[in-house]
VOPAGU-2260 file (C-alpha; in pm, 1 decimal, decimal comma):
REM VOPAGU-2260
SITE   aa  ch    i         X         Y         Z
SITE  MET   A    0   -1908,9     -85,1     920,4
SITE  LEU   A    1   -1554,0    -183,6     838,4
SITE  ARG   A    2   -1312,7       4,8     612,5
SITE  LEU   A    3   -1119,1    -269,5     432,6
SITE  PHE   A    4    -830,6    -313,2     191,6
SITE  THR   A    5    -587,8    -585,7      88,2
SITE  ALA   A    6    -218,3    -517,1     122,2
SITE  ILE   A    7     124,4    -664,3     154,5
SITE  ASP   A    8     348,5    -580,1     445,0
SITE  PRO   A    9     714,7    -507,6     367,5
SITE  PRO   A   10     970,5    -666,1     601,9
SITE  ALA   A   11    1091,2    -461,4     902,3
SITE  ALA   A   12    1437,0    -408,4     747,0
SITE  ILE   A   13    1279,5    -252,1     436,5
SITE  LYS   A   14    1053,7     -30,5     650,5
SITE  GLN   A   15    1367,4      89,8     831,0
SITE  GLN   A   16    1516,4     194,1     495,5
SITE  LEU   A   17    1194,3     382,0     416,5
SITE  LEU   A   18    1199,7     555,7     756,5
SITE  LEU   A   19    1548,5     688,9     676,0
SITE  LEU   A   20    1390,4     904,9     403,4
SITE  ARG   A   21    1226,7    1128,9     665,8
SITE  ARG   A   22    1345,0    1487,6     683,5
SITE  SER   A   23    1221,8    1819,2     805,1
SITE  MET   A   24     949,7    1946,0     571,8
SITE  ILE   A   25     677,3    2196,3     656,2
SITE  GLY   A   26     333,9    2034,3     651,3
SITE  ALA   A   27     458,9    1673,7     624,0
SITE  ARG   A   28     315,7    1411,1     858,7
SITE  TRP   A   29     553,8    1117,8     819,5
SITE  GLN   A   30     418,5     765,3     844,3
SITE  LYS   A   31     533,2     535,0    1123,3
SITE  ALA   A   32     663,2     186,7    1043,4
SITE  ASP   A   33     335,1      24,3    1155,1
SITE  GLN   A   34     146,6     241,0     903,8
SITE  MET   A   35     358,5     132,1     606,0
SITE  HIS   A   36     204,9    -119,9     366,8
SITE  ILE   A   37     155,3    -168,6      -5,8
SITE  THR   A   38    -216,0    -151,2     -82,9
SITE  VAL   A   39    -312,6    -410,3    -343,6
SITE  ASN   A   40    -689,3    -342,7    -353,5
SITE  PHE   A   41    -896,1     -80,7    -169,6
SITE  ILE   A   42   -1234,6    -229,6     -83,4
SITE  GLY   A   43   -1383,8      55,2     119,1
SITE  GLU   A   44   -1669,3      54,0     370,3
SITE  VAL   A   45   -1858,7    -272,8     409,1
SITE  GLU   A   46   -2100,2    -413,2     663,8
SITE  ASN   A   47   -1935,3    -629,6     931,8
SITE  SER   A   48   -2159,5    -918,8     827,7
SITE  PHE   A   49   -1976,3    -939,4     489,6
SITE  LEU   A   50   -1639,8   -1011,0     652,4
SITE  PRO   A   51   -1663,6   -1395,7     648,0
SITE  GLU   A   52   -1766,8   -1392,3     279,6
SITE  ILE   A   53   -1480,0   -1157,6     190,3
SITE  LYS   A   54   -1230,3   -1378,3     376,1
SITE  GLU   A   55   -1361,5   -1685,6     193,5
SITE  ALA   A   56   -1329,7   -1511,8    -144,4
SITE  LEU   A   57    -974,8   -1399,6     -69,4
SITE  ALA   A   58    -878,5   -1750,5      42,4
SITE  SER   A   59    -956,3   -1866,5    -313,3
SITE  VAL   A   60    -685,2   -1641,8    -464,1
SITE  LYS   A   61    -399,7   -1851,0    -602,9
SITE  ALA   A   62     -81,2   -1656,0    -665,2
SITE  GLY   A   63     287,3   -1723,6    -630,4
SITE  PRO   A   64     526,4   -1556,7    -387,2
SITE  LEU   A   65     638,9   -1203,8    -472,0
SITE  ALA   A   66     988,2   -1059,6    -510,6
SITE  LEU   A   67     970,5    -679,2    -494,7
SITE  ASN   A   68    1184,2    -374,3    -439,6
SITE  PHE   A   69    1132,0      -1,4    -408,2
SITE  ASN   A   70    1284,2     216,5    -676,4
SITE  GLY   A   71    1241,8     593,5    -649,6
SITE  VAL   A   72    1002,3     837,4    -486,7
SITE  ASP   A   73     717,3    1052,2    -617,3
SITE  TYR   A   74     406,4    1239,4    -504,8
SITE  PHE   A   75      29,9    1235,7    -551,1
SITE  GLY   A   76    -165,9    1556,3    -592,9
SITE  SER   A   77     -94,5    1860,0    -803,5
SITE  LYS   A   78     190,5    2111,2    -809,5
SITE  ARG   A   79     -46,8    2355,1    -640,1
SITE  GLN   A   80    -142,8    2103,7    -374,7
SITE  PRO   A   81      84,1    1800,4    -329,9
SITE  ARG   A   82     -91,5    1553,7     -95,9
SITE  ILE   A   83     127,1    1246,1     -49,2
SITE  LEU   A   84     495,1    1154,6     -78,5
SITE  PHE   A   85     550,8     789,5    -161,9
SITE  ALA   A   86     813,5     529,3    -245,1
SITE  LYS   A   87     750,3     352,1    -576,1
SITE  ILE   A   88     752,3     -23,7    -622,8
SITE  GLU   A   89     956,9    -125,8    -924,8
SITE  PRO   A   90     710,4    -253,8   -1192,8
SITE  ASN   A   91     622,3    -615,6   -1119,2
SITE  GLN   A   92     393,5    -840,5   -1326,7
SITE  GLU   A   93     324,3   -1083,2   -1040,9
SITE  LEU   A   94     198,2    -799,3    -822,1
SITE  LYS   A   95     -29,7    -679,9   -1105,2
SITE  LYS   A   96    -164,3   -1036,7   -1138,8
SITE  LEU   A   97    -232,3   -1050,4    -764,0
SITE  ASN   A   98    -423,3    -721,0    -786,4
SITE  LYS   A   99    -634,4    -857,1   -1073,2
SITE  GLN   A  100    -699,3   -1193,2    -904,0
SITE  ILE   A  101    -816,6   -1023,0    -583,9
SITE  ASN   A  102   -1041,6    -790,1    -787,2
SITE  ASN   A  103   -1192,9   -1091,8    -965,7
SITE  ALA   A  104   -1242,2   -1290,6    -642,3
SITE  LEU   A  105   -1424,1    -996,8    -482,9
SITE  LEU   A  106   -1636,1    -934,8    -794,4
SITE  GLU   A  107   -1759,3   -1294,7    -761,2
SITE  ILE   A  108   -1929,6   -1187,2    -437,7
SITE  ASP   A  109   -2044,7    -851,3    -582,0
SITE  ILE   A  110   -1783,7    -638,1    -410,5
SITE  LYS   A  111   -1628,5    -378,6    -637,3
SITE  THR   A  112   -1285,5    -250,8    -540,0
SITE  ASP   A  113   -1143,2      89,9    -622,1
SITE  ARG   A  114   -1094,9      95,5   -1001,0
SITE  GLN   A  115    -821,2     357,4   -1015,3
SITE  LYS   A  116    -510,9     257,1   -1206,9
SITE  PHE   A  117    -303,4      30,1    -983,1
SITE  LYS   A  118       8,3     219,7    -873,2
SITE  PRO   A  119     180,0      15,3    -601,3
SITE  HIS   A  120     361,1     226,6    -343,5
SITE  VAL   A  121     417,2     292,1      25,0
SITE  THR   A  122     303,1     626,9     160,3
SITE  LEU   A  123     594,5     804,7     325,5
SITE  ALA   A  124     421,0    1126,8     432,3
SITE  ARG   A  125      84,9    1296,1     411,9
SITE  LEU   A  126     116,5    1662,2     314,5
SITE  LYS   A  127     -81,9    1965,7     419,6
SITE  GLN   A  128      11,6    2307,0     280,7
SITE  THR   A  129     354,2    2177,4     176,1
SITE  SER   A  130     513,6    2373,6    -105,6
SITE  PHE   A  131     583,1    2200,4    -433,6
SITE  HIS   A  132     934,7    2341,2    -407,7
SITE  SER   A  133     993,0    2130,9     -93,6
SITE  VAL   A  134     839,8    1823,8    -260,6
SITE  GLY   A  135    1052,3    1875,2    -571,7
SITE  GLN   A  136    1369,0    1903,5    -363,1
SITE  PHE   A  137    1282,2    1581,0    -179,3
SITE  ILE   A  138    1219,4    1394,9    -505,2
SITE  GLN   A  139    1544,5    1524,2    -653,5
SITE  LEU   A  140    1749,4    1434,6    -342,4
SITE  GLU   A  141    1601,5    1083,8    -325,1
SITE  SER   A  142    1585,2    1013,9    -699,5
SITE  LEU   A  143    1830,9     725,0    -665,9
SITE  PHE   A  144    1655,7     564,6    -368,1
SITE  LYS   A  145    1637,2     189,5    -411,3
SITE  THR   A  146    1596,5    -102,0    -172,5
SITE  ASP   A  147    1721,1    -455,3    -197,2
SITE  CYS   A  148    1480,0    -711,4    -335,2
SITE  PHE   A  149    1251,1    -859,5     -70,0
SITE  LYS   A  150    1031,9   -1167,6     -87,7
SITE  LEU   A  151     675,1   -1192,4      36,8
SITE  ASP   A  152     476,9   -1509,9      84,5
SITE  GLU   A  153     143,3   -1369,1     205,7
SITE  PHE   A  154    -102,7   -1086,5     163,0
SITE  HIS   A  155    -342,0    -949,3     421,9
SITE  LEU   A  156    -694,5    -822,5     460,5
SITE  PHE   A  157    -663,7    -505,0     667,5
SITE  SER   A  158    -921,7    -289,3     838,2
SITE  SER   A  159    -845,4      70,8     919,8
SITE  LYS   A  160    -966,2     321,9    1172,0
SITE  LEU   A  161    -916,9     688,8    1092,5
SITE  HIS   A  162    -775,9     910,8    1368,3
SITE  PRO   A  163    -655,6    1273,9    1364,2
SITE  GLN   A  164    -296,9    1158,8    1434,4
SITE  GLY   A  165    -308,4     905,8    1149,4
SITE  SER   A  166    -483,3     583,8    1057,7
SITE  GLN   A  167    -446,7     264,4    1256,3
SITE  TYR   A  168    -437,6     -61,9    1062,5
SITE  PHE   A  169    -540,7    -407,4    1181,9
SITE  ILE   A  170    -481,9    -738,6    1005,7
SITE  GLU   A  171    -816,7    -918,8     985,7
SITE  GLU   A  172    -676,0   -1224,7     804,5
SITE  SER   A  173    -360,4   -1336,3     623,0
SITE  PHE   A  174    -353,2   -1540,3     301,8
SITE  PRO   A  175     -55,6   -1741,2     172,6
SITE  LEU   A  176     109,5   -1676,0    -160,4
SITE  GLY   A  177     225,8   -2021,2    -260,3
SITE  SER   A  178     334,4   -2202,0    -570,6
SITE  MET   A  179     110,3   -2168,0    -874,5
SITE  SER   A  180     104,8   -2543,0    -947,1
């Protein structure tokens, strides 16, 4: 079985800006640069034998290059139990279209992706028993965080392996984002 998702990989210079957000926080396990990506579609567990069909479906996706930037930070979870700190992607219609096109391409081969509302982000830290007070302070301190615009001309099919020290991600295939004509 493979655990799969599609994602885009921010440039190294942008990841360095994200790494600068790290600070001492009880219960925070900060992501390393090689763990940072923007998930476009979470596919989940699939049999290895489906991989060629998934790659073929993703190769049919036609979308233009993306120009993105991060703008602000937030958290997932509740005030009682914050789970994840993340950097937000500024709203982007082209990224939403890419998400929808990948969903549609995978539906053509009867693979349903995660149907949660698409909220593009990069995970900064995973939290365990971190107080909401600490999370709130982080969000307030970094409320003006913003990166320069960066351009992306491909998306990737990733597989992941879960480990106690954090997930490892592997690019299974890359797909170009070219002109729409």
